[in-house]
Every structure is written in C-alpha cells, then in structure tokens.
C-alpha angles and dihedrals in degrees: 000000000000125000090245091054090052090051092047090051092048089051091051093248094118129033112261112221089177117010113214096188138002133225112212120226093259092054092047090049091050090049091050092049092048092049090050093049091049093041091232134119120273089240093057093048093046092049092049092048092049092047091050093047092050092049091049091049092050092048090050091051090050091051090051091051091048090047090054088052093056118097117251090254092050089050090051092049093046092048093050091045090053089050088058101256118149122236090255092051091048091048092051092046095050098036095241133115123271087241090058089050089052090050092051091046092051092047092048092047090052092049092047093046098242131123105206141035088247090057090046091053091046093049090054098032094120094052121101110230096166092114089064093064 
C-alpha cells in the first residue's frame, strides 16, 4: 500500500481494512487548519509534512553516525565549540594548543559537512552538550 493511501486512510478518505496508525482529532484538526491556511489539500500538506519529517530524521541519524566516527578529542572540541567556548578557552580547558583546537574543528567540520563554526553550531543546535561543561 502506498504512503498516500495510508495517509488517505488515516484522514478517513479511504476505508481502512487494517489501520497501521491513527491520527487523533487534534492532529487532524491541525492538519485541516494548516491546509486551509496554505490553500492546499490536506493530503498534500500531510505528504509534505511526512516527507520533511522523514528527511529530518534521516539527517539526524546521519549526524549521530558521523558523531560516533569523531575521535574523543574531536567530540570534546565540537561540544565545547557548540557551548560557545573560544578556541583559546577550549585549548586551556583541554591542555592543548589553540592550533590543535583549530585542527580538530576543521576536521570535525569536514566530517559533518559544514564550513563554519556557525554552521556546526546550527547543525547540532538541538543537541544537549551540558555534560561536557
């Protein structure tokens, strides 16, 4: 059964011989309101939302796998960078040179597919690095 058929069934547009998931009334109402605001069908909006959510989930899983591939030192440097520490502060905290910090930052950025510290922070903005302080 296609994704669209699943969505149509969940929205009550097709009979559901066997329902795989259920949208509660509040979710259906939100979907209807969003579709109305965007002047699109509920099916289009639901499909777009699901596609976006799946892409975000996949990207998050990729980031986690890349994170696991970083060395412990790279993880420390990335965490402290995301917490807003400067290279000098990170170097002092870890007992390494600022140049070594820069090297770890560049390597981590390359592995995570970002070009700047701002992009690095943005890519991991929803991660909790508080344990690294």
